[in-house]
N, C-alpha and C positions, 0 to 999 in steps of 0.2 A: 617461451611462455612468459607472460607479463602479469604482474599482480597489481590490481588497482583497488582503491577504497573510495566509495562514494559517501560523502558526508553532506547532509542538507540540514539547514536550520531555517526556521520561519521568521525569526526576529533577530535584531542585533544584540539582544540580551542573552541569546543562547551561545554557549561556548563549545567548540568541538575538541578542545584539548584532551578532555577525558576520553572521548571516543577514539582519538588518535592513539592514545596510550594503549587502550584495549585492543585496537586493531593490530598495532605493532607487536604486542605481547602474543596475540593469537598467531600472527604470521611467523614469528620466530619459533613458536612451539611446533608449527607445521612445516617449518623450513621452506617457506614460500618465497624467500628472497626479498629484494627491495620492494617497498610498497609506494606506488605513486598515488597521492591523494588528489581527489577531485572534489572541490568544495563549492557550495553556492548557498546564497541566502534567498529563498523563494518559498512561496506557499506550496504545500504538497498537492493542492487542488489543481495546480497548473499541470497540464498533460506532460508526462515524462518525456515524450518525444520532442517537446519544445524546450526542455531543460538541458542542463549539462549532462544529465544522466543519459538522455537520448543520444547526444553526441558521442559520449563515451561508449555506449553499447554499439554504435555504428562502426567504431574503429577497432573494437576488440576482435580478436581472432580465436579460432578453435584452440582450446587448451588454456586460454587466458583465465585469470581468476579475478573475481569481483567480490569484495568484502563490504558488507554494510553492518552498522551497529545493530539494526533491527529492521524488520520488514516494513514497519510503519513509516520509516524514513524514505522509502521508495516512493510512496504515494499515499493519498488519503482515502483511497477506495480499493476494495477487494478486486474490482475489475481490472484496474491498472496494475496492481501487484501480480495478478494472474497473468496479464499480458507480458510483463517483464520476465517472469519465471518461464513462460512458454518460449520467449525469445532466447533466453540463455540455454534452455534445453535443446532447442532446434539447432542453435549454432555451436553447441558443445562447449559453452563457456561454463565455468564452475562458479556458482554463486554460494557464498557463505553468509549467513545471517547469525550474528553472535548471540543475541538475546534469545532467539528461539532454538539455538543449537541446530540450525538447519543447513544442509548441504544439498544442492540440486543434483549432485553426482553420487549421492549416498545410495548404494545398492539395496540397503535395507528398507528404503522408502519406495512405495509402489511407483511404477514407472509413469503412470498417468498424472499429468499436471493437475487435473481437476481434483483427483482424490487427495493429492498432496495439499492443495489449497484448503480443501474442506477440513483436513486434519489439523491444519494450522490456524483456521479461522478462530477457533475457541481461544487460542493463545493471544492473537493479535487484535481481535475485534474491540476489546476494551480500550486498548491504546489508540486505535483509530478513532473510535467514537469520542474519547476524551479529548484528543488533539483537535479533531474537527470542531467539536462543540466549543472548545476554548477559543479557537481562532474566529469562529462565527460570532460568538458573543462579543469579542473585542471589536471586530469589524462593525457589527451592527450598532454597538454602543457609540463608537466613534462617529457613525453616520446619523446618530439620533433616532434610530429606528426602534420602535416599541417591539419588545419581544412577546412571543406567545403564538398560539395557533392562528393561522390565517382565518379571517372572518369571511363568511359568504358561502352560499350553497355550492357544494362540489369542491371546496378548497381543501387542501391537505398539506401537511408539513412535508409529505413525501414528494410533492410536485417537483421540487428543485432537484430531486434525485431520480426522476423518472427514467432518464436514459440509462443510468447505471443499473437500476432495478430491472429494467426490461432485458438488459444484457445478461444479468444473472439468471433471470427466468429462462432465457434462451439456452443458457448453459446447464439448465436443470439443477441449479443449486436449490437445496431444500428451502421451502418458504420459512421454516422456523429459523434458519440461519440468517436469511435475508432480513426477517423481522428484527432479530437481535442486532444485526449490523446497523440498522437505521433507527434503533431505539424505539420500536413500536411493537404493537401486539400482532399476532398472526391474524386475528379478526380484522384489525384495521388494514393490514396489508391486503387481505382478500377484498375488502371494500374498495381500496385504492385500485387494485387490479381490475375489479368489476367496472369501476368508474372509467378506467383507462381502456376498457374493452379488451382486457387480456385474460385468458382463462388460467 
């Protein structure tokens, strides 16, 4: 059994020292042994499979342990977080997320990944929205792009999230949760889905 911790930051201004201390304290309390840290500086919008996280998951074996400071450090979308939790469950890797007090091997949590994610959405959606919004604003400002709702008939601020939204619809995630995730109203979401020809 090996214990790993994945630490991701988006900018050079962010420091992982505090996260390391929290992870080590947790690992010691659970007697998980030595912790191997995997760190990288990259946006969470990049697919996890193309990041160090994907490489780490590929080499981990049954019974190995993965510790993250919080689920929003895995990715910036519920869809990708869902995929990671599904992978660790299928491969019998134990995932701990400290902020949410989450353990993928916890018998008290329902066995279906979908229900687990839905239960956690309320806890992590604000973090995800806040982090994504902050990164987007900084990037757009740097590019000199004017902020605001796209102009023109049929344009929607949800257009850039269309792929993720359709995946969540296919997974039968409640539309109220999807609307909250993308900081819009249920009415606007229904209008977007109608425009996208999705029931």
